[in-house]
C-alpha positions in Angstrom: -0.1 0.0 0.0 1.5 3.4 -0.8 1.7 5.9 2.0 0.4 9.3 1.3 2.9 11.9 1.7 2.5 14.4 4.7 1.3 17.9 3.7 4.0 20.2 2.9 4.1 23.9 3.7 3.4 27.2 1.5 5.7 30.5 2.1 4.0 33.6 0.8 7.5 35.6 0.5 8.0 39.2 -0.6 10.8 39.4 -3.0 11.2 43.0 -2.4 11.4 46.4 -5.0 13.9 44.8 -7.5 17.5 45.0 -5.9 17.9 41.6 -5.1 19.5 42.5 -1.8 16.8 43.6 -0.3 15.4 40.6 0.1 14.7 39.4 3.7 17.0 37.1 5.8 13.7 35.3 6.5 12.6 34.9 2.5 16.5 34.1 1.9 16.4 31.4 4.5 13.1 29.8 3.1 14.5 29.8 -0.5 17.4 27.8 1.5 14.9 24.5 2.4 12.5 25.0 -0.7 11.7 22.3 -3.1 9.5 24.5 -5.6 9.8 28.0 -6.1 6.6 29.9 -7.6 7.7 33.1 -8.9 6.4 36.0 -10.7 7.9 38.2 -13.6 9.0 41.2 -11.4 11.2 39.1 -9.2 14.6 39.5 -10.0 15.8 35.5 -10.9 18.7 36.3 -8.9 16.8 35.5 -5.8 17.1 32.1 -6.8 20.9 31.7 -5.7 19.7 31.7 -2.3 18.0 28.1 -3.1 19.4 24.8 -3.3 21.2 23.4 -6.8 18.2 21.8 -8.9 15.3 23.5 -7.2 12.0 23.2 -9.1 11.6 26.9 -10.6 7.7 27.7 -11.9 7.3 30.8 -14.0 3.6 32.2 -13.3 4.2 35.1 -15.2 2.7 37.7 -13.2 3.5 40.9 -13.7 0.7 42.9 -11.6 -0.5 44.6 -15.2 -1.6 42.5 -18.8 -1.4 38.9 -19.2 0.2 36.2 -17.2 1.4 32.9 -18.1 -1.3 31.4 -15.1 -4.1 33.2 -13.7 -5.0 33.9 -10.0 -7.2 30.7 -10.2 -4.6 28.2 -11.5 -1.7 29.8 -9.0 -3.9 29.1 -6.4 -4.5 25.7 -7.2 -1.2 24.8 -8.2 0.2 25.7 -4.8 -1.9 23.3 -3.0 -1.3 20.7 -5.3 2.1 21.0 -4.7 2.1 21.2 -0.9 -0.5 18.2 -0.7 2.1 16.6 -2.6 4.6 17.5 0.4 6.3 19.6 -1.1 8.0 22.8 0.7 6.6 26.0 -1.4 8.1 29.2 -1.5 5.9 31.4 -3.3 7.9 34.5 -4.4 6.1 37.5 -5.1 7.2 41.3 -5.9 7.8 43.8 -3.3 5.1 42.5 -0.4 3.0 40.1 -0.8 0.2 41.4 1.0 0.2 44.8 -0.8 -1.5 44.6 -4.0 -0.1 41.5 -4.4 -2.8 39.4 -3.8 -1.2 37.4 -1.4 -4.2 37.7 0.6 -6.2 35.6 -1.9 -3.8 33.0 -2.1 -3.5 32.6 2.1 -7.0 32.2 1.5 -7.0 29.5 -0.9 -4.5 27.6 1.5 -6.9 28.2 4.6 -9.6 26.8 2.8 -7.9 23.5 1.5 -6.3 23.2 4.9 -2.5 24.0 4.1 -0.3 24.9 6.2 1.3 28.5 5.1 3.4 31.1 6.1 3.8 35.2 5.2 6.7 36.6 5.0 6.9 40.5 4.1 8.5 41.9 1.7 10.3 45.4 1.2 7.8 47.5 -0.5 8.1 49.4 -3.5 5.8 52.0 -2.2 8.7 52.8 0.4 11.8 51.7 -1.3 11.0 53.1 -4.8 10.5 57.0 -3.4 13.5 56.4 -1.5 16.0 55.4 -4.1 14.8 58.6 -5.6 15.4 60.8 -2.9 11.8 61.0 -1.7 10.9 60.4 1.8 7.4 59.9 2.0 6.9 61.7 5.0 8.8 65.0 6.7 7.7 66.8 9.4 8.1 69.8 7.4 5.4 68.9 4.7 3.3 66.0 5.4 2.3 63.2 7.9 -0.2 61.5 5.5 0.4 59.1 2.9 -2.2 57.5 1.0 -1.2 54.2 -2.1 -3.7 53.5 -4.6 -3.3 51.1 -7.7 -3.0 53.0 -10.7 -4.6 50.2 -13.3 -6.7 52.7 -15.3 -10.3 53.2 -15.0 -11.7 49.5 -14.9 -13.7 48.4 -12.1 -11.6 47.5 -8.9 -10.4 44.0 -9.1 -9.5 44.1 -5.2 -13.5 45.2 -4.9 -15.8 41.9 -4.5 -18.8 42.6 -6.5 -22.0 41.3 -5.0 -25.8 42.9 -4.7 -24.7 44.7 -1.8 -21.6 46.3 -3.0 -21.8 47.0 -6.7 -18.6 47.1 -9.0 -16.9 51.0 -8.6 -14.1 52.7 -10.6 -10.4 51.7 -9.2 -10.1 55.3 -7.5 -12.1 58.2 -6.6 -9.6 60.9 -6.7 -12.0 63.4 -5.5 -11.8 61.3 -2.2 -8.3 61.6 -1.7 -6.4 64.2 0.7 -5.0 66.9 -1.2 -2.5 67.9 1.3 -0.6 64.7 2.2 1.6 62.2 -0.2 0.1 60.0 -2.9 2.1 57.0 -3.9 0.2 55.6 -7.2 1.6 51.6 -7.5 1.2 50.3 -11.1 0.4 53.7 -12.7 2.8 54.2 -15.2 0.8 53.6 -18.4 -1.9 56.0 -17.1 0.2 58.2 -15.7 -1.1 61.3 -17.9 -4.5 60.6 -17.4 -4.3 60.1 -13.7 -2.6 63.5 -13.7 -5.3 64.4 -15.3 -7.4 63.3 -13.2 -5.6 64.4 -9.9 -6.0 68.1 -11.4 -9.8 67.7 -11.6 -10.4 67.0 -8.5 -8.3 70.4 -7.1 -4.8 69.2 -7.0 -2.6 72.2 -7.4 -0.7 72.8 -11.2 2.8 73.2 -9.1 2.3 69.9 -7.0 5.8 68.5 -7.6 5.1 64.9 -9.0 7.7 62.1 -9.9 7.7 59.2 -12.0 10.0 56.3 -11.4 10.8 53.0 -13.8 12.4 49.8 -12.5 13.1 51.4 -9.4 15.8 50.4 -7.0 17.2 48.9 -10.1 20.6 50.1 -12.0 18.6 50.8 -15.2 16.5 53.5 -12.9 15.0 56.1 -14.4 12.9 59.3 -13.3 10.8 61.8 -14.5 10.1 65.2 -12.2 7.4 67.9 -13.1 4.8 70.3 -11.8 1.4 68.2 -11.9 0.3 70.7 -14.9 3.2 69.6 -17.1 3.1 66.0 -15.6 1.7 64.4 -18.4 3.8 66.0 -21.4 7.0 65.4 -19.4 6.0 61.6 -19.5 5.1 61.4 -22.9 8.6 63.3 -23.9 10.3 60.7 -21.8 8.8 57.5 -22.9 9.4 55.2 -19.6 8.4 52.1 -19.5 6.6 49.7 -16.6 7.3 48.5 -14.2 7.1 51.8 -12.5 5.3 54.0 -9.6 4.2 58.0 -9.5 4.6 60.2 -6.3 2.6 63.1 -5.8 2.9 65.7 -3.1 4.9 68.1 -2.0 8.2 65.6 -0.8 8.2 64.4 -4.4 10.3 68.0 -4.8 12.7 67.2 -2.1 14.2 64.4 -5.4 16.8 66.4 -6.7 18.1 67.9 -3.3 18.1 63.9 -1.7 18.6 62.0 -5.0 21.5 59.7 -4.0 20.9 56.8 -6.0 22.2 58.6 -9.4 24.9 60.1 -7.6 26.8 57.1 -7.4 30.2 56.8 -9.2 29.5 54.1 -11.9 25.5 55.2 -12.4 25.0 54.5 -16.3 27.8 52.0 -16.9 26.9 48.7 -18.3 29.9 46.0 -16.9 30.6 42.2 -17.9 31.9 40.1 -15.0 33.2 36.8 -15.8 33.3 34.8 -13.1 32.9 30.7 -11.8 29.8 29.1 -12.4 27.7 28.8 -9.0 29.6 31.1 -7.0 27.9 34.3 -6.0 29.7 37.4 -7.1 31.1 39.6 -4.5 32.5 41.8 -7.5 29.1 42.1 -8.7 27.4 43.6 -5.6 30.4 46.0 -5.2 29.6 47.2 -8.5 26.3 47.7 -8.2 26.6 49.4 -5.0 28.1 52.3 -7.1 25.6 52.1 -9.4 26.7 50.1 -12.3 24.5 47.4 -14.6 26.4 43.9 -14.2 25.7 41.3 -16.5 27.0 38.2 -14.6 29.0 35.6 -17.5 29.5 32.0 -15.7 33.0 31.7 -17.5 34.5 28.6 -15.7 32.8 25.7 -13.9 34.9 24.3 -11.0 34.9 20.9 -10.0 36.2 19.0 -7.0 38.8 16.1 -7.1 39.5 13.2 -5.5 42.7 12.8 -3.8 44.9 10.1 -5.1 45.9 7.2 -3.5 49.8 8.7 -2.7 48.2 11.8 -1.4 45.6 10.1 0.8 48.4 8.4 2.4 50.2 11.3 2.9 47.4 12.9 4.2 46.6 10.2 6.7 50.7 10.3 8.1 50.3 14.8 7.7 54.1 14.6 8.1 54.4 18.4 6.8 56.2 21.3 7.9 53.7 23.6 6.4 50.7 24.3 3.6 50.7 26.7 1.0 46.8 27.7 -0.2 46.9 30.1 -3.2 42.9 30.6 -3.9 39.6 30.3 -1.7 39.1 27.5 -4.1 41.9 25.5 -3.0 40.9 26.1 0.5 37.4 25.0 0.4 38.1 21.6 -1.5 40.8 20.8 0.2 39.3 21.2 4.0 37.3 18.0 3.8 40.2 15.9 3.2 42.2 17.6 6.3 42.8 16.6 10.0 40.3 17.9 11.9 42.2 19.6 14.2 45.2 21.2 12.3 48.4 20.0 13.4 50.7 22.4 15.1 53.7 21.7 13.6 52.1 22.7 10.0 52.7 26.1 9.3 49.9 27.2 6.9 50.5 30.3 4.4 48.1 32.4 2.5 48.1 34.2 -0.8 46.4 37.4 0.2 43.9 38.4 2.7 41.0 36.7 0.9 42.5 33.4 1.2 43.6 33.7 4.7 40.1 34.7 5.8 38.7 31.7 4.2 41.4 29.6 6.1 40.4 31.1 9.5 36.8 30.2 8.6 37.9 26.5 7.9 39.7 26.9 11.2 43.0 26.5 9.4 45.7 29.3 11.6 47.3 31.5 9.1 51.1 31.8 9.6 51.8 33.7 7.0 49.9 36.2 4.3 51.9 37.3 1.0 52.2 40.9 0.6 52.2 40.1 -3.4 48.9 38.2 -4.2 51.0 35.9 -6.6 52.9 32.5 -5.9 56.2 34.7 -6.0 54.8 36.5 -3.0 54.0 33.7 -0.7 57.7 32.3 -1.8 59.3 35.7 -0.3 57.3 35.0 2.9 58.6 31.3 4.0 60.6 31.1 6.6 63.7 29.7 6.0 66.3 27.5 5.6 63.5 26.0 3.3 66.4 22.4 3.1 64.5 19.4 4.2 61.1 20.7 4.8 58.0 19.5 3.6 55.3 21.2 2.0 51.5 20.6 0.9 50.4 22.2 -1.7 46.8 22.2 -2.8 45.7 23.8 -6.0 43.8 24.0 -9.1 44.9 20.7 -11.7 46.6 23.0 -13.8 48.7 25.9 -12.5 51.7 27.9 -12.6 54.7 25.5 -11.3 56.7 28.6 -9.9 56.5 27.8 -6.5 57.2 24.1 -6.8 60.5 25.2 -8.4 61.1 27.7 -5.8 60.8 25.1 -2.9 62.6 22.2 -4.7 65.6 24.8 -5.9 65.8 25.3 -2.1 66.1 21.7 -0.8 62.2 21.6 0.3 59.6 18.5 -0.9 56.8 19.5 -2.2 53.4 17.4 -2.1 51.5 18.6 -4.8 47.8 18.0 -4.5 45.1 18.9 -7.4 41.9 19.7 -5.4 39.7 21.1 -8.5 39.8 21.2 -11.9 38.4 24.4 -13.9 36.4 23.5 -17.3 35.9 26.6 -19.7 32.2 27.7 -20.3 31.2 29.1 -23.7 29.6 32.9 -23.1 25.8 32.4 -23.2 24.6 34.2 -26.8 23.6 37.4 -25.6 26.5 38.1 -23.8 29.0 37.5 -26.5 26.7 39.2 -28.7 27.0 42.8 -26.6 30.7 41.8 -26.2 30.9 41.8 -30.0 29.0 44.8 -30.4 30.7 47.2 -27.9 27.6 47.3 -25.5 30.1 46.9 -22.6 32.0 50.1 -20.6 34.2 47.5 -18.9 34.7 43.6 -18.7 36.2 42.4 -15.7 38.1 39.0 -14.9 39.4 37.6 -11.7 41.5 34.8 -13.1 43.6 34.2 -16.6 41.3 31.4 -16.9 38.1 33.2 -17.0 39.9 35.6 -19.5 40.7 32.6 -21.9 37.1 31.2 -21.7 35.2 34.6 -22.9 38.2 35.8 -25.2 39.9 32.1 -26.2 37.1 31.7 -29.3 36.8 35.1 -30.6 39.1 36.4 -33.4 42.2 38.6 -32.5 40.7 41.1 -34.8 37.5 41.0 -33.1 39.4 41.1 -29.9 41.1 44.5 -30.3 37.5 46.2 -32.0 36.3 45.1 -28.4 38.8 46.6 -26.4 38.7 49.5 -28.6 35.3 50.7 -26.5 35.3 48.3 -23.5 37.7 48.8 -20.9 39.2 45.3 -19.4 39.5 45.1 -15.7 41.9 43.0 -14.2 42.6 41.2 -10.7 46.1 41.2 -11.1 49.3 41.3 -13.2 49.0 37.6 -14.0 45.2 38.1 -15.5 46.9 41.6 -17.1 49.3 39.6 -18.8 47.0 37.1 -20.1 44.5 40.0 -21.3 47.2 41.8 -23.0 47.9 38.5 -24.8 44.1 38.6 -26.0 44.0 42.3 -27.2 43.5 44.3 -24.1 45.4 47.6 -24.8 46.2 50.8 -23.0 42.7 51.4 -21.9 43.4 47.9 -19.1 42.8 49.1 -15.7 44.2 46.8 -13.3 44.0 46.4 -9.3 46.8 47.3 -6.7 45.7 44.6 -4.6 44.1 41.3 -5.7 40.8 41.8 -4.0 37.6 43.0 -5.8 37.6 46.0 -3.7 40.7 47.3 -5.1 39.2 46.4 -8.9 36.1 48.6 -8.2 38.4 51.4 -6.6 41.0 51.0 -9.9 37.8 51.1 -12.0 36.4 54.4 -10.7 39.6 56.2 -10.6 40.5 55.2 -14.1 36.8 56.4 -15.0 37.3 59.7 -12.8 40.2 60.6 -14.3 39.1 60.6 -18.1 
């Protein structure tokens, strides 16, 4: 007899207003445990990084306006069906699920079906988008009243359930709204000119500060500011595209003074970041914080390797005087095979601060950190004399032998331990197309292998053309050498220290000097 699965659970999670890093901690934690994620079109798919590899993703396609891949009743039935199959489901919605997100309807359907559920509030575009345009919704000098409405045209209100006692009514009664406060209109960009005219007819002052924001909180955010009487014409000239919201009221006039978002140093720059697949990009986060629009290109795949018989035997004895770590990946893939308690005799050396941080987090005490973030720098800090010393060297399957030659020449013995393999990945077609057509302002590379993966299949002539308009950004001398061999010229920008922080600083300074 087949046993019926226990009922699962559905979490209605607010995915935030657009920026992936505005997801709540609770939302991120639930994603790590989800069997299935049902998401709307406005949710940034970068949030799926929090999920487990291979998590099932169902695209509901809802954008808050226009047609959807699935209607609301179908979504409700899907959530119930998945939960009854024993699945742990995250329903990932844009903004906050209970503010024009139809989370209440989904919760009702789950409650009626006896399905356990949880509602996780999200950072709403109501507050986040105006804040990213320099507009506080309340201000002691201007207003303490905020009204939030939907801007879905003049069709009967979908949120007002029609019955004999409650007939259908217009979406918004503009004359009933307070004129001395702040008005936020969600999903109103498509009908913005009509809304402005309705407000004027309702008695709003023609000089009322008015704001439209498209793609709010994202690098491509665009704003239009104008007095209410001129707002419709200004919007027609700007041709903003949804998603977006509108803000009316005196606080909207503070935008030019408080607009911090558009003043960031890399605003308007489109940057390619070549990175290992399946690894979240700290470089991406730093660039986005400074205003860049980042396109990530998974350039290499990193696969762990099992230790050989000889290495396993050496690890069991662990008769080493020292261990050399030249990357975070070496630490990550070596640690499961190393002794739980680090032997006091063995000194452990790191090629740079990031590798040292990874070692410390893995319980490996750091003896020294190279000032120059390469094998040569690591060789310089090793405690002399080296003759007769035994070193363990976990690294990539293919790598430079500078350190090995140095140690063997000094009379030391090196046990080379390949702990991972890098496999180049062809760039996705859209990335290759944009690279060849000069649509990137810069391309960032954190290793020679990412350079070879992205540029190796492109002809030398095409590479030279790319770097006429696209700046190459390198993490250090070795990567720079590979970039020059692949056509990068005088515009190449090299980080002073081999960290992603120094890469961003170097790029910012290079553009500031132009």
